[in-house]
C-alpha positions as CSV (number, residue, x, y, z in Angstrom):
1,X,-8.8,-61.8,111.6
2,X,-9.1,-58.1,110.6
3,X,-7.3,-55.6,112.9
4,X,-9.0,-52.5,114.1
5,X,-6.8,-49.5,114.1
6,X,-6.7,-48.0,117.7
7,X,-6.2,-44.5,116.4
8,X,-8.8,-43.8,113.9
9,X,-8.3,-40.7,111.5
10,X,-12.0,-39.9,112.0
11,X,-11.2,-39.1,115.6
12,X,-11.2,-35.4,116.4
13,X,-7.8,-35.9,118.0
14,X,-6.2,-37.5,114.9
15,X,-4.9,-34.3,113.4
16,X,-3.1,-33.4,116.6
17,X,-1.7,-36.9,116.7
18,X,-0.2,-36.5,113.2
19,X,1.5,-33.3,114.2
20,X,3.0,-34.8,117.3
21,X,4.3,-37.9,115.5
22,X,5.8,-35.7,112.8
23,X,7.7,-33.6,115.6
24,X,8.8,-36.9,117.3
25,X,9.8,-38.9,114.3
26,X,10.4,-36.9,111.2
27,X,14.1,-35.9,111.9
28,X,15.1,-39.7,112.4
29,X,12.9,-40.7,109.3
30,X,14.5,-38.0,107.1
31,X,18.0,-39.0,108.2
32,X,17.2,-42.7,107.3
33,X,15.6,-41.6,103.9
34,X,18.8,-39.5,103.2
35,X,20.8,-42.8,103.6
36,X,18.8,-44.2,100.6
37,X,20.8,-41.9,98.4
38,X,19.8,-39.3,95.8
39,X,16.0,-39.5,95.2
40,X,15.9,-37.1,92.2
41,X,13.5,-38.5,89.5
42,X,12.7,-41.6,91.7
43,X,9.2,-43.3,92.3
44,X,8.4,-43.3,95.8
45,X,5.5,-44.9,97.7
46,X,4.6,-43.7,101.2
47,X,2.2,-46.0,103.0
48,X,-0.1,-45.1,105.8
49,X,1.0,-41.5,105.0
50,X,-1.1,-39.8,107.9
51,X,-0.6,-36.1,107.9
52,X,1.6,-36.1,104.9
53,X,4.9,-34.6,106.3
54,X,7.2,-37.5,104.9
55,X,5.3,-37.5,101.6
56,X,5.9,-33.8,101.2
57,X,9.6,-34.4,102.0
58,X,9.9,-37.2,99.4
59,X,8.1,-35.0,96.8
60,X,10.6,-32.2,97.4
61,X,13.5,-34.6,96.9
62,X,12.1,-36.6,93.9
63,X,11.4,-33.3,92.1
64,X,9.3,-32.7,89.0
65,X,10.9,-35.8,87.3
66,X,9.9,-38.1,90.1
67,X,6.7,-39.4,91.4
68,X,5.4,-39.7,95.0
69,X,2.1,-41.7,96.0
70,X,0.9,-41.2,99.4
71,X,-1.6,-43.9,100.5
72,X,-3.9,-44.2,103.6
73,X,-6.7,-46.3,104.7
74,X,-8.4,-42.9,105.5
75,X,-6.5,-40.2,103.7
76,X,-8.7,-37.2,105.1
77,X,-5.7,-35.6,106.8
78,X,-3.5,-35.7,103.6
79,X,-3.3,-32.1,102.1
80,X,-3.7,-31.8,98.3
81,X,-1.3,-29.8,96.0
82,X,1.7,-30.8,98.0
83,X,3.5,-32.5,95.1
84,X,2.4,-35.9,95.7
85,X,-0.6,-38.0,94.7
86,X,-3.1,-39.4,97.1
87,X,-4.7,-42.8,97.1
88,X,-7.3,-44.4,99.6
89,X,-5.9,-47.8,100.0
90,X,-6.1,-50.9,102.2
91,X,-2.7,-52.6,102.3
92,X,-4.3,-55.8,103.9
93,X,-6.7,-56.5,101.0
94,X,-5.4,-54.6,98.0
95,X,-2.4,-55.2,95.8
96,X,0.6,-52.7,96.3
97,X,-0.5,-50.0,93.9
98,X,1.3,-49.2,90.6
99,X,4.6,-51.1,90.9
100,X,7.6,-51.0,90.5
101,X,8.9,-48.5,93.1
102,X,12.4,-47.2,93.7
103,X,11.5,-46.6,97.4
104,X,8.7,-47.8,99.6
105,X,8.4,-46.3,103.1
106,X,5.9,-47.0,106.0
107,X,6.2,-45.7,109.6
108,X,4.1,-47.2,112.4
109,X,1.9,-49.0,109.9
110,X,2.6,-52.8,109.8
111,X,2.5,-53.3,113.5
112,X,-1.2,-52.6,113.3
113,X,-2.0,-54.9,110.4
114,X,-2.7,-58.6,110.2
115,X,-0.4,-60.7,107.9
116,X,2.6,-58.5,108.4
117,X,5.0,-61.0,107.2
118,X,3.2,-61.5,104.0
119,X,2.7,-57.8,103.5
120,X,6.6,-57.4,103.6
121,X,6.9,-60.1,100.9
122,X,4.4,-58.1,98.8
123,X,6.3,-54.9,99.3
124,X,9.6,-56.4,98.5
125,X,8.1,-57.8,95.1
126,X,6.8,-54.4,94.3
127,X,10.3,-52.9,94.3
128,X,12.2,-52.1,91.2
129,X,15.7,-53.8,90.9
130,X,17.9,-52.0,93.5
131,X,14.8,-50.4,95.1
132,X,14.7,-49.9,98.8
133,X,12.1,-50.7,101.4
134,X,12.3,-48.8,104.7
135,X,10.0,-49.8,107.6
136,X,10.0,-47.8,110.8
137,X,8.1,-49.2,113.9
138,X,8.1,-48.7,117.5
139,X,8.9,-51.4,120.1
140,X,7.0,-50.4,123.1
141,X,6.5,-53.7,124.9
142,X,8.8,-53.0,127.8
143,X,8.2,-51.6,131.3
144,X,10.0,-48.7,133.2
145,X,9.2,-45.9,130.9
146,X,9.3,-43.2,133.6
147,X,12.7,-41.6,134.0
148,X,11.6,-38.9,136.5
149,X,8.3,-37.8,138.1
150,X,7.0,-35.3,140.5
151,X,6.1,-38.1,143.0
152,X,6.0,-41.8,143.3
153,X,2.2,-42.0,142.6
154,X,2.6,-40.1,139.4
155,X,5.3,-42.5,138.2
156,X,3.2,-45.5,139.2
157,X,0.1,-44.1,137.4
158,X,2.1,-43.5,134.1
159,X,3.6,-47.0,134.2
160,X,0.1,-48.5,134.8
161,X,-1.2,-46.5,131.8
162,X,1.6,-47.8,129.7
163,X,1.0,-51.4,130.7
164,X,-2.7,-51.0,129.8
165,X,-2.1,-49.4,126.4
166,X,0.7,-51.7,125.3
167,X,-0.3,-54.9,127.0
168,X,-4.0,-54.9,126.5
169,X,-5.5,-52.2,124.2
170,X,-3.2,-52.5,121.3
171,X,-3.0,-56.4,121.1
172,X,-6.8,-56.5,121.5
173,X,-7.1,-54.5,118.3
174,X,-4.6,-56.8,116.5
175,X,-1.5,-54.8,117.0
176,X,1.9,-56.2,117.8
177,X,3.9,-53.8,120.1
178,X,7.0,-55.7,119.4
179,X,6.8,-55.9,115.5
180,X,9.7,-53.5,115.1
181,X,12.1,-56.1,116.3
182,X,10.7,-58.6,113.7
183,X,11.0,-56.5,110.7
184,X,14.6,-57.2,110.1
185,X,14.1,-61.1,109.8
186,X,10.9,-60.4,107.7
187,X,12.9,-58.4,105.2
188,X,15.6,-61.1,105.0
189,X,13.0,-63.8,104.4
190,X,11.5,-61.6,101.6
191,X,14.9,-61.8,99.8
192,X,16.1,-58.2,100.5
193,X,19.8,-57.6,100.8
194,X,22.0,-55.3,102.9
195,X,19.3,-55.3,105.6
196,X,20.2,-53.0,108.3
197,X,18.4,-51.8,111.4
198,X,19.2,-48.5,113.4
199,X,17.5,-48.1,116.7
200,X,16.7,-44.8,118.2
201,X,14.9,-43.4,121.3
202,X,14.9,-40.1,123.3
203,X,13.5,-38.8,126.7
204,X,10.5,-36.6,126.6
205,X,9.7,-34.2,129.5
206,X,6.2,-33.1,130.0
207,X,5.1,-30.5,127.5
208,X,7.2,-31.9,124.6
209,X,5.8,-33.9,121.7
210,X,6.4,-37.4,123.2
211,X,4.8,-36.6,126.5
212,X,1.9,-34.9,124.9
213,X,1.1,-38.0,123.0
214,X,-0.2,-39.4,126.4
215,X,-3.0,-36.7,126.3
216,X,-3.8,-37.5,122.6
217,X,-4.0,-41.2,123.6
218,X,-6.4,-40.5,126.4
219,X,-8.8,-38.9,123.8
220,X,-8.5,-41.7,121.4
221,X,-8.4,-44.9,123.6
222,X,-10.0,-43.2,126.8
223,X,-12.9,-45.7,126.8
224,X,-10.6,-48.6,126.8
225,X,-8.5,-47.1,129.5
226,X,-11.7,-46.8,131.7
227,X,-12.7,-50.2,131.0
228,X,-9.4,-51.4,132.2
229,X,-9.9,-49.7,135.5
230,X,-8.6,-46.2,135.2
231,X,-10.7,-43.6,136.9
232,X,-11.8,-40.2,135.4
233,X,-9.6,-38.6,138.2
234,X,-6.5,-40.8,137.1
235,X,-7.1,-39.8,133.4
236,X,-7.3,-36.2,134.4
237,X,-4.0,-36.5,136.3
238,X,-2.4,-38.2,133.3
239,X,-3.4,-35.2,131.1
240,X,-1.8,-32.8,133.6
241,X,1.3,-34.9,133.8
242,X,1.7,-34.9,130.0
243,X,2.3,-31.1,130.4
244,X,4.4,-31.2,133.5
245,X,8.2,-30.9,132.9
246,X,8.8,-32.8,136.1
247,X,7.6,-35.9,134.3
248,X,10.1,-37.3,132.1
249,X,9.4,-40.5,130.0
250,X,11.6,-42.7,127.9
251,X,10.4,-42.7,124.3
252,X,9.5,-45.9,122.6
253,X,12.4,-47.5,120.6
254,X,12.0,-46.7,116.9
255,X,13.3,-49.6,114.8
256,X,14.2,-48.3,111.4
257,X,14.9,-51.2,109.0
258,X,16.1,-50.8,105.5
259,X,16.7,-53.4,102.8
260,X,17.3,-53.5,99.0
261,X,15.9,-55.6,96.2
262,X,18.8,-57.4,94.3
């Protein structure tokens, strides 16, 4: 089965999505990449590079003696002349490009792809000796995301929205909202050593990046939410709540798993 990505880069809201995800996740990603050691002169592969914020950071750290390749199934939001090369690439059907790599990083990518465990095997095989694979994924398949809300109806609506997105829409498109918790075992099975997972989450009041992601999701999967029973009035209220600081949601757990090729 071929998965259908729920958040297409051709969608008008995709650029805003990339900005929001960078604001939410880049600090943790940068901290984890920093744990990979000195990247000066290293060969780095950034998979599913989105808006390019991590690829830019890698290019700065690798320097002129290094190489960074940013790939995406649809690279239209990757700026040029940022110190990295860009490649349109389908990780499910094409070989890992130009191995070996000293560092391979993917964030919020494999959970949306079929054959995830086999892809991890291929990524591990594309590493140079002592090379590092870092996979970062959300685990969102849990209830009770609302920490505070302006009223009980608002809390119930956000919880319902979350159940539909995570429990119905994403799995219907081939995604696994629990994949982040499986990456550690997949890396061990691929023969990587020193595998370590760090898990992080945060709270997001309305108006901040994490809460504003709700409004972007409404733009990108609104048809599916309507088909699942949410009314236009409920979607409008969700948009308002995403900007209301009285709503506070619990962010998805980010599982950041790193392993090294012997």
